[in-house]
C-alpha positions, 0 to 999 in steps of 0.5 A: 482713573481713580488712584489707590494710595500706597500705604507705605508712603508718609501722610500725603502732603505737597512735596516739591522735590517729588514733583520736580523729579517726575517733571525732570525724568518723565515729562522733560526726560532731561538729557545731559547738556540740554538747555531747558527753560524753567519758567514760572511765577515767583510764588512757585519758587519752592518748585522752581528751585527743586526742578532746577536742582533736579535738572542740574543733577541730571547734567542739563543746563537749566535756564530759569526765568521768573515772573513777578505777580501781575507782570503780564498785566503790566505789559498789557496795560503799560507797554507802548504800541510797538512793544505790545504788538511785536516780540523782539527778534532776540526773544525768538532767537533765545527760544530757538536756542532751547532744547525744551521748556517747562512752564510752572503755572502759579495762579494769582488774582488778575489785575482789574481794569486791564483792557481785554483787547490789549491783552489779546494784542499781547497774546498775538505778538507772542504767538511766534514765541509760543510756536517756536517753543511748541516745536521743542519738547515742552511741559506744563504744570502747576504749583499749588498757590494759596490763590489756586486753593481758594479758587478750588474751595480748599485749604492750602493743605487739602489742595496740595494733597489734591495736586499730589493725587492728581499727578499720582504722586501718592503712589510709590511708582507714579511713572507706572501709573501714567503708563496705565493711563496711556494704555486705557486711553489707547483703547479709547483712541482705537475706538474713536479713530474708527469714526468721523462725525462727532455729536455733543448733546447737553442742555444748551448744547447740540454741536456736530463736527468731523474728525475723520482723517485726523489723529487722536493724541494720547495725553499721558502726563508728558506735556500736561502734568497732571493729565488724563485726556484724548484730543484731536483737531476737528476739521476746520469748517465742520463745526455746526450748531450751538455749545454752552460751556458750563464750567467757568473759564479764565482768559488773561486772568479774567473769568468767563462764565456761561459762554455760548457759541453758535457755529456755522461752517466751522466759524463762530457767528454768534456769541454771548456770556453770562459774565466776561462777554467783553473778554470773550469778544476780545479773544474772538477778535484776536485773529481770523483763526480765533473764531474756529476750533483747534481742538476737541478734547475728552476728559478721562481723569475720573480722579478729578471730580470737581472744577478747581478754576484752573484749566490744567485740572478742569479740562481733564475731569472725566465726563467732560469735553472741551473745545479750544478756540484757535491754534491746532496742535500739528500732531493731530492733523489740524491746520487752524492757525491763531495766536490763541489756544483757549480751552472751554469746557462743558460737563456731560455728566448728568444729561450729556451725550457724546456720539460717534457716527450716530452711535452713543459712546458716552452717556451721562459722562460715562463711556459705554 
């Protein structure tokens, strides 16, 4: 899904006001009187302010929550056990009183030395809050921080332009562009819903799983901005084989590279990682559902070509697949329950193959 820049627009640079308008109108479809959470790190203040202004002009009631850099690290490192392991009832009541929420990712360096197991406990304690937010309308986006640009190997200016292109904000009508994405992905879903047995093959990977009877979701930028993927919830006891994740992933601000998982009857029975194996171990130990898959996703955005170090972009790369350990999305028919939902990516461009009931549907990262 390559974009074609509109020559009538000014030179491409990150524009928080244009980003905010897309979030308010397309992603959140903000209505008069709606109480909408706007949450993110202080590094993203330019976007958070513009989103708040956009919601106010549309008659909504924005609720702004800011995180300082390293806030979750402090919780994981310093909280007493009773605070670490259980969310306060007032926090849940506050989420229940919302009509929707927006989370703005503001990538920054993680704090070294924070125990991975304590991070997992914090995630588990917050699971009821995440579940309550998921029952409302929600959206997730990213503000292009200096740290995110460095992770992607770009200058701040180039990364800001990259973010704009990925959201189709280099076009005069980005909403129409996302409509084109929706149509393309609908045709792919029509093919995928005809099958059951999915096989993923690549160097270090030969994994099969079943998706018959499950629904495929069309991720068209409403919940993730940017987007470009189709996904489903695999049958929980169906994963068999081995998968090696070739794109580095982050969990709780810590990097995991070269993760390799072996599945039997849908459950992880062996695991290794070239880097961050302790982080992988802690994530898998979060709860019983963390060892099973909650999602199979197929990236369709061929406008994103290289990993950036951020899952919001990397899982959408055309020619990749991602598997999420943990919680299923109910709309797919998946029933796996977990405090975590951690996407891990393997690149099928080159020597990869994706088959459906024995028929190859993608070879070398390209749909046939």
